[in-house]
SEDO-949591 format. One record per residue (C-alpha): residue number from 1; residue in three letters; x, y, z. Coordinates in nm, 2 decimals, padded with zeros to 4 digits, m for minus. Example, Ala and Ser with C-alpha at 12.3 -4.5 7.8 and 13.67 -1.06 7.14 Angstrom:
2
SITE   pos   code        x        y        z
SITE     1    ALA    01.23   m00.45    00.78
SITE     2    SER    01.37   m00.11    00.71
end
This chain:
367
SITE   pos   code        x        y        z
SITE     1    UNK    04.16    21.11   m04.98
SITE     2    UNK    04.21    20.93   m04.66
SITE     3    UNK    04.57    20.90   m04.55
SITE     4    UNK    04.70    20.66   m04.26
SITE     5    UNK    04.97    20.83   m04.05
SITE     6    UNK    05.09    20.52   m03.82
SITE     7    UNK    05.37    20.75   m03.64
SITE     8    UNK    05.11    21.02   m03.56
SITE     9    UNK    05.10    21.14   m03.19
SITE    10    UNK    04.81    21.20   m02.96
SITE    11    UNK    04.91    21.37   m02.63
SITE    12    UNK    05.22    21.18   m02.50
SITE    13    UNK    05.15    20.88   m02.71
SITE    14    UNK    05.25    20.78   m03.04
SITE    15    UNK    04.93    20.61   m03.12
SITE    16    UNK    04.87    20.69   m03.51
SITE    17    UNK    04.60    20.84   m03.68
SITE    18    UNK    04.43    20.91   m03.98
SITE    19    UNK    04.38    21.23   m04.20
SITE    20    UNK    04.13    21.35   m04.43
SITE    21    UNK    04.25    21.54   m04.73
SITE    22    UNK    04.05    21.73   m04.96
SITE    23    UNK    04.13    21.67   m05.32
SITE    24    UNK    04.07    22.01   m05.49
SITE    25    UNK    04.26    22.24   m05.73
SITE    26    UNK    04.28    22.48   m05.43
SITE    27    UNK    04.64    22.46   m05.31
SITE    28    UNK    04.53    22.60   m04.97
SITE    29    UNK    04.34    22.31   m04.86
SITE    30    UNK    04.46    22.16   m04.58
SITE    31    UNK    04.45    21.79   m04.43
SITE    32    UNK    04.24    21.73   m04.12
SITE    33    UNK    04.35    21.49   m03.84
SITE    34    UNK    04.03    21.27   m03.75
SITE    35    UNK    04.18    21.19   m03.38
SITE    36    UNK    04.10    20.82   m03.39
SITE    37    UNK    04.40    20.77   m03.18
SITE    38    UNK    04.19    20.89   m02.89
SITE    39    UNK    03.89    20.62   m02.91
SITE    40    UNK    03.95    20.39   m02.62
SITE    41    UNK    03.79    20.06   m02.55
SITE    42    UNK    03.57    20.01   m02.22
SITE    43    UNK    03.65    19.75   m01.97
SITE    44    UNK    03.98    19.66   m02.09
SITE    45    UNK    04.32    19.81   m01.97
SITE    46    UNK    04.48    19.89   m02.29
SITE    47    UNK    04.82    20.01   m02.40
SITE    48    UNK    04.77    20.25   m02.72
SITE    49    UNK    05.15    20.38   m02.75
SITE    50    UNK    05.29    20.27   m03.08
SITE    51    UNK    04.98    20.09   m03.18
SITE    52    UNK    05.03    20.20   m03.55
SITE    53    UNK    04.68    20.32   m03.62
SITE    54    UNK    04.61    20.38   m03.99
SITE    55    UNK    04.90    20.11   m04.11
SITE    56    UNK    04.62    19.96   m04.30
SITE    57    UNK    04.29    20.12   m04.44
SITE    58    UNK    04.00    19.94   m04.63
SITE    59    UNK    03.71    20.13   m04.78
SITE    60    UNK    03.35    20.01   m04.82
SITE    61    UNK    03.19    20.16   m05.16
SITE    62    UNK    02.84    20.06   m05.04
SITE    63    UNK    02.81    20.32   m04.76
SITE    64    UNK    03.13    20.51   m04.80
SITE    65    UNK    03.27    20.42   m04.48
SITE    66    UNK    03.63    20.31   m04.40
SITE    67    UNK    03.80    20.09   m04.18
SITE    68    UNK    04.15    20.20   m04.00
SITE    69    UNK    04.34    19.95   m03.81
SITE    70    UNK    04.58    19.95   m03.53
SITE    71    UNK    04.78    19.60   m03.55
SITE    72    UNK    05.00    19.67   m03.23
SITE    73    UNK    04.72    19.77   m03.02
SITE    74    UNK    04.76    19.58   m02.71
SITE    75    UNK    04.59    19.53   m02.36
SITE    76    UNK    04.70    19.42   m02.03
SITE    77    UNK    04.63    19.08   m01.87
SITE    78    UNK    04.79    19.01   m01.54
SITE    79    UNK    05.17    19.08   m01.59
SITE    80    UNK    05.15    19.05   m01.95
SITE    81    UNK    05.03    19.28   m02.24
SITE    82    UNK    04.87    19.09   m02.56
SITE    83    UNK    04.92    19.25   m02.91
SITE    84    UNK    04.59    19.14   m03.04
SITE    85    UNK    04.52    19.43   m03.27
SITE    86    UNK    04.20    19.63   m03.32
SITE    87    UNK    04.04    19.84   m03.61
SITE    88    UNK    03.80    20.14   m03.61
SITE    89    UNK    03.52    20.18   m03.85
SITE    90    UNK    03.44    20.52   m03.95
SITE    91    UNK    03.13    20.65   m04.12
SITE    92    UNK    03.09    20.85   m04.45
SITE    93    UNK    03.07    21.18   m04.22
SITE    94    UNK    03.44    21.07   m04.10
SITE    95    UNK    03.30    20.99   m03.75
SITE    96    UNK    03.41    20.69   m03.54
SITE    97    UNK    03.11    20.44   m03.54
SITE    98    UNK    03.23    20.11   m03.43
SITE    99    UNK    03.54    19.89   m03.29
SITE   100    UNK    03.62    19.58   m03.45
SITE   101    UNK    03.86    19.36   m03.25
SITE   102    UNK    03.77    18.97   m03.32
SITE   103    UNK    04.10    18.87   m03.16
SITE   104    UNK    04.04    19.03   m02.84
SITE   105    UNK    03.99    18.76   m02.57
SITE   106    UNK    03.88    18.78   m02.20
SITE   107    UNK    04.18    18.79   m01.96
SITE   108    UNK    04.22    18.47   m01.73
SITE   109    UNK    04.21    18.74   m01.45
SITE   110    UNK    03.86    18.84   m01.52
SITE   111    UNK    03.76    18.77   m01.17
SITE   112    UNK    03.53    18.90   m00.90
SITE   113    UNK    03.69    18.84   m00.56
SITE   114    UNK    03.51    18.89   m00.23
SITE   115    UNK    03.74    18.89    00.07
SITE   116    UNK    03.53    18.75    00.39
SITE   117    UNK    03.72    18.92    00.66
SITE   118    UNK    03.68    18.79    01.04
SITE   119    UNK    03.66    19.08    01.27
SITE   120    UNK    03.54    18.94    01.58
SITE   121    UNK    03.71    18.99    01.93
SITE   122    UNK    03.92    18.66    01.88
SITE   123    UNK    04.13    18.83    01.58
SITE   124    UNK    04.43    19.00    01.76
SITE   125    UNK    04.64    19.21    01.68
SITE   126    UNK    04.42    19.34    01.40
SITE   127    UNK    04.69    19.54    01.25
SITE   128    UNK    04.89    19.22    01.14
SITE   129    UNK    04.55    19.11    00.97
SITE   130    UNK    04.51    19.46    00.78
SITE   131    UNK    04.87    19.44    00.68
SITE   132    UNK    04.82    19.07    00.54
SITE   133    UNK    04.51    19.19    00.35
SITE   134    UNK    04.69    19.47    00.21
SITE   135    UNK    04.98    19.29    00.07
SITE   136    UNK    04.74    19.02   m00.10
SITE   137    UNK    04.56    19.32   m00.26
SITE   138    UNK    04.87    19.46   m00.38
SITE   139    UNK    04.95    19.13   m00.58
SITE   140    UNK    04.60    19.14   m00.77
SITE   141    UNK    04.58    19.27   m01.11
SITE   142    UNK    04.29    19.49   m01.05
SITE   143    UNK    04.14    19.70   m01.35
SITE   144    UNK    03.93    19.70   m01.61
SITE   145    UNK    03.85    19.36   m01.78
SITE   146    UNK    04.07    19.19   m01.48
SITE   147    UNK    04.02    19.17   m01.11
SITE   148    UNK    03.76    19.37   m00.90
SITE   149    UNK    03.75    19.33   m00.51
SITE   150    UNK    03.51    19.37   m00.25
SITE   151    UNK    03.54    19.32    00.13
SITE   152    UNK    03.29    19.20    00.42
SITE   153    UNK    03.37    19.20    00.76
SITE   154    UNK    03.19    18.96    00.99
SITE   155    UNK    03.15    18.88    01.36
SITE   156    UNK    02.81    18.85    01.53
SITE   157    UNK    02.69    19.05    01.22
SITE   158    UNK    02.84    19.12    00.86
SITE   159    UNK    02.87    19.44    00.70
SITE   160    UNK    03.01    19.54    00.34
SITE   161    UNK    03.34    19.73    00.39
SITE   162    UNK    03.32    19.83    00.01
SITE   163    UNK    03.17    19.68   m00.30
SITE   164    UNK    03.31    19.50   m00.62
SITE   165    UNK    03.27    19.80   m00.83
SITE   166    UNK    03.37    20.06   m00.59
SITE   167    UNK    03.73    20.09   m00.68
SITE   168    UNK    03.90    20.03   m01.02
SITE   169    UNK    04.29    20.04   m00.94
SITE   170    UNK    04.53    19.86   m00.69
SITE   171    UNK    04.60    20.21   m00.54
SITE   172    UNK    04.23    20.31   m00.46
SITE   173    UNK    04.15    19.96   m00.32
SITE   174    UNK    04.46    19.94   m00.10
SITE   175    UNK    04.38    20.28    00.04
SITE   176    UNK    04.03    20.16    00.13
SITE   177    UNK    04.15    19.86    00.29
SITE   178    UNK    04.38    20.07    00.50
SITE   179    UNK    04.09    20.24    00.67
SITE   180    UNK    03.91    19.92    00.76
SITE   181    UNK    03.86    19.92    01.14
SITE   182    UNK    03.80    19.60    01.34
SITE   183    UNK    03.42    19.58    01.44
SITE   184    UNK    03.45    19.33    01.68
SITE   185    UNK    03.18    19.08    01.83
SITE   186    UNK    03.18    18.80    02.10
SITE   187    UNK    03.10    18.54    01.79
SITE   188    UNK    03.26    18.43    01.50
SITE   189    UNK    02.97    18.34    01.27
SITE   190    UNK    03.17    18.22    00.97
SITE   191    UNK    02.88    18.04    00.80
SITE   192    UNK    02.70    18.36    00.81
SITE   193    UNK    02.95    18.56    00.65
SITE   194    UNK    03.02    18.30    00.36
SITE   195    UNK    02.64    18.30    00.28
SITE   196    UNK    02.62    18.68    00.29
SITE   197    UNK    02.93    18.73    00.06
SITE   198    UNK    02.75    18.44   m00.19
SITE   199    UNK    02.40    18.61   m00.17
SITE   200    UNK    02.46    18.97   m00.14
SITE   201    UNK    02.84    19.08   m00.19
SITE   202    UNK    02.87    18.92   m00.53
SITE   203    UNK    02.55    19.10   m00.65
SITE   204    UNK    02.68    19.43   m00.57
SITE   205    UNK    02.88    19.53   m00.86
SITE   206    UNK    02.93    19.15   m00.98
SITE   207    UNK    03.00    19.11   m01.35
SITE   208    UNK    02.83    18.86   m01.59
SITE   209    UNK    03.09    18.59   m01.70
SITE   210    UNK    03.35    18.68   m01.42
SITE   211    UNK    03.50    18.40   m01.22
SITE   212    UNK    03.37    18.40   m00.87
SITE   213    UNK    03.63    18.37   m00.59
SITE   214    UNK    03.59    18.39   m00.20
SITE   215    UNK    03.90    18.44    00.02
SITE   216    UNK    03.79    18.37    00.40
SITE   217    UNK    04.04    18.51    00.64
SITE   218    UNK    03.93    18.37    00.98
SITE   219    UNK    04.09    18.21    01.31
SITE   220    UNK    03.90    17.92    01.27
SITE   221    UNK    03.68    17.92    01.55
SITE   222    UNK    03.32    17.92    01.41
SITE   223    UNK    03.01    17.96    01.63
SITE   224    UNK    02.77    17.85    01.35
SITE   225    UNK    02.98    17.54    01.24
SITE   226    UNK    02.66    17.33    01.19
SITE   227    UNK    02.56    17.58    00.89
SITE   228    UNK    02.88    17.56    00.73
SITE   229    UNK    02.79    17.22    00.52
SITE   230    UNK    02.48    17.39    00.37
SITE   231    UNK    02.63    17.74    00.27
SITE   232    UNK    02.94    17.57    00.12
SITE   233    UNK    02.68    17.36   m00.09
SITE   234    UNK    02.53    17.66   m00.21
SITE   235    UNK    02.84    17.83   m00.30
SITE   236    UNK    02.96    17.51   m00.48
SITE   237    UNK    02.60    17.55   m00.69
SITE   238    UNK    02.70    17.91   m00.77
SITE   239    UNK    03.03    17.81   m00.91
SITE   240    UNK    03.23    17.98   m00.64
SITE   241    UNK    03.61    17.92   m00.57
SITE   242    UNK    03.68    17.95   m00.22
SITE   243    UNK    04.01    17.98   m00.02
SITE   244    UNK    04.07    17.98    00.36
SITE   245    UNK    04.36    18.19    00.50
SITE   246    UNK    04.41    18.09    00.89
SITE   247    UNK    04.48    18.35    01.11
SITE   248    UNK    04.55    18.14    01.41
SITE   249    UNK    04.81    17.87    01.41
SITE   250    UNK    04.56    17.64    01.59
SITE   251    UNK    04.37    17.62    01.29
SITE   252    UNK    04.65    17.50    01.07
SITE   253    UNK    04.73    17.23    01.32
SITE   254    UNK    04.36    17.09    01.29
SITE   255    UNK    04.42    16.98    00.96
SITE   256    UNK    04.11    16.82    00.77
SITE   257    UNK    03.92    16.88    01.10
SITE   258    UNK    04.00    17.25    01.13
SITE   259    UNK    03.84    17.55    00.94
SITE   260    UNK    04.01    17.48    00.60
SITE   261    UNK    03.86    17.15    00.55
SITE   262    UNK    03.52    17.31    00.60
SITE   263    UNK    03.57    17.60    00.37
SITE   264    UNK    03.72    17.47    00.07
SITE   265    UNK    03.88    17.15   m00.10
SITE   266    UNK    04.25    17.10    00.02
SITE   267    UNK    04.40    17.20   m00.33
SITE   268    UNK    04.25    17.53   m00.30
SITE   269    UNK    04.35    17.59    00.06
SITE   270    UNK    04.61    17.79    00.21
SITE   271    UNK    04.66    17.76    00.59
SITE   272    UNK    04.99    17.95    00.68
SITE   273    UNK    05.25    17.79    00.91
SITE   274    UNK    05.35    18.10    01.08
SITE   275    UNK    05.52    18.15    01.43
SITE   276    UNK    05.32    18.28    01.74
SITE   277    UNK    05.41    18.63    01.71
SITE   278    UNK    05.31    18.66    01.33
SITE   279    UNK    05.10    18.39    01.20
SITE   280    UNK    05.04    18.59    00.88
SITE   281    UNK    05.41    18.64    00.78
SITE   282    UNK    05.56    18.69    00.44
SITE   283    UNK    05.61    18.32    00.35
SITE   284    UNK    05.24    18.28    00.43
SITE   285    UNK    05.15    18.54    00.18
SITE   286    UNK    05.37    18.38   m00.09
SITE   287    UNK    05.24    18.05   m00.05
SITE   288    UNK    04.87    18.15   m00.05
SITE   289    UNK    04.93    18.39   m00.37
SITE   290    UNK    05.11    18.09   m00.56
SITE   291    UNK    04.81    17.88   m00.46
SITE   292    UNK    04.55    18.12   m00.55
SITE   293    UNK    04.67    18.17   m00.91
SITE   294    UNK    04.76    17.81   m00.98
SITE   295    UNK    04.39    17.71   m00.86
SITE   296    UNK    04.22    17.99   m01.05
SITE   297    UNK    04.38    17.95   m01.39
SITE   298    UNK    04.41    17.58   m01.37
SITE   299    UNK    04.14    17.50   m01.65
SITE   300    UNK    04.23    17.79   m01.89
SITE   301    UNK    04.33    17.74   m02.23
SITE   302    UNK    04.51    17.95   m02.48
SITE   303    UNK    04.33    18.06   m02.81
SITE   304    UNK    04.64    18.13   m02.99
SITE   305    UNK    04.53    18.48   m03.07
SITE   306    UNK    04.73    18.67   m02.80
SITE   307    UNK    04.99    18.82   m03.03
SITE   308    UNK    04.79    18.81   m03.34
SITE   309    UNK    04.84    19.15   m03.46
SITE   310    UNK    04.49    19.16   m03.63
SITE   311    UNK    04.47    19.45   m03.90
SITE   312    UNK    04.80    19.43   m04.03
SITE   313    UNK    04.61    19.39   m04.37
SITE   314    UNK    04.21    19.46   m04.41
SITE   315    UNK    03.98    19.39   m04.69
SITE   316    UNK    03.62    19.44   m04.72
SITE   317    UNK    03.40    19.19   m04.86
SITE   318    UNK    03.03    19.11   m04.94
SITE   319    UNK    02.94    18.99   m04.61
SITE   320    UNK    03.20    19.16   m04.37
SITE   321    UNK    03.57    19.23   m04.34
SITE   322    UNK    03.85    19.01   m04.37
SITE   323    UNK    04.15    19.11   m04.12
SITE   324    UNK    04.50    18.95   m04.15
SITE   325    UNK    04.66    18.85   m03.81
SITE   326    UNK    05.02    18.76   m03.89
SITE   327    UNK    05.09    18.70   m03.51
SITE   328    UNK    04.81    18.42   m03.48
SITE   329    UNK    04.90    18.05   m03.37
SITE   330    UNK    05.27    18.11   m03.32
SITE   331    UNK    05.31    18.36   m03.59
SITE   332    UNK    05.21    18.13   m03.85
SITE   333    UNK    04.94    18.38   m03.92
SITE   334    UNK    04.58    18.36   m03.97
SITE   335    UNK    04.28    18.53   m04.15
SITE   336    UNK    04.00    18.67   m03.94
SITE   337    UNK    03.66    18.77   m04.04
SITE   338    UNK    03.40    19.00   m03.87
SITE   339    UNK    03.05    19.02   m03.99
SITE   340    UNK    02.72    19.16   m03.88
SITE   341    UNK    02.62    18.85   m03.72
SITE   342    UNK    02.98    18.76   m03.53
SITE   343    UNK    03.33    18.68   m03.57
SITE   344    UNK    03.47    18.38   m03.78
SITE   345    UNK    03.79    18.27   m03.63
SITE   346    UNK    03.95    17.95   m03.82
SITE   347    UNK    04.09    17.69   m03.56
SITE   348    UNK    04.48    17.63   m03.56
SITE   349    UNK    04.39    17.29   m03.72
SITE   350    UNK    04.23    17.47   m04.02
SITE   351    UNK    04.60    17.56   m04.13
SITE   352    UNK    04.74    17.21   m04.12
SITE   353    UNK    04.78    17.17   m04.50
SITE   354    UNK    04.93    17.49   m04.54
SITE   355    UNK    05.16    17.49   m04.24
SITE   356    UNK    05.26    17.12   m04.18
SITE   357    UNK    05.41    17.03   m03.87
SITE   358    UNK    05.78    17.00   m04.01
SITE   359    UNK    05.76    17.39   m04.08
SITE   360    UNK    05.66    17.45   m03.70
SITE   361    UNK    05.80    17.79   m03.59
SITE   362    UNK    05.91    17.93   m03.90
SITE   363    UNK    05.69    18.20   m03.90
SITE   364    UNK    05.48    18.22   m04.21
SITE   365    UNK    05.30    18.56   m04.10
SITE   366    UNK    04.99    18.46   m04.32
SITE   367    UNK    04.79    18.80   m04.35
end
């Protein structure tokens, strides 16, 4: 007998779990916990506490496997947690075999970011540049399935400070950035730095499908400015979104003829209007962060499955699994399907007859 225990604990978390209980006449037979609550998904920042594993169970008579669902399983995307739900498939030997999560969508913060840091002799004082860099990093949502950050420093030459996949948390990235020392150089070869980031840095730990973002922090005095047009064109071909942050107020005063107009379109630029003593100030940081997330999220759309709670109910059919998703499409609900060839997710428009416009926001909880 398989028994769901949605309030069972695993360690410090109330994940829920599933028990197998022998059905015999032996009164001394005990149930055994399968420890499915310890199963984790890779490449996502998940939250498993109170995910209600075992709330719904479904058996497959063909192979004696079964499905155990956690409809309140959630994962982190930026500053939000999305309760998409997930299920675990267990084979006839009571061993976990596969995760089923048809409502799980890639985060908008799934980005590979390369920071191209001007470390030439004209950058002074270095400590302010370093503080600005650290403050930017603290604002990023770094973690599995979200942002990765790599840093290169350039002057006459370009070097990797750390690669995209070297660190997996804000704490570790900030610690690494705090130890970056200025390498110097009598020239500022910005075009070389951008090309190095495009052709090499994004290849070191870059992820397929991740949005590519390049942030250039420079004083704007480029010694290889004739090459900027070509390297920017190559970055455009690679779909790299670019931002320029001006270290020197001179760069800001130049406007379209200054460094930012060479590095990226005006709508993606941030040229801080700092004072002579501290050009990289707090206001500059907040303006940049606002522009950054506005620009990178501009074309994103919502799939309506962020709070779907998939697995509130489950049913095995001939060619797959049906999963109730009560929170989908503004809590009207939906039924999703997982098959061997992929997932089937009906569009919101598929339910117009069942949920006409006049019933909007009534919360039908289909599934």
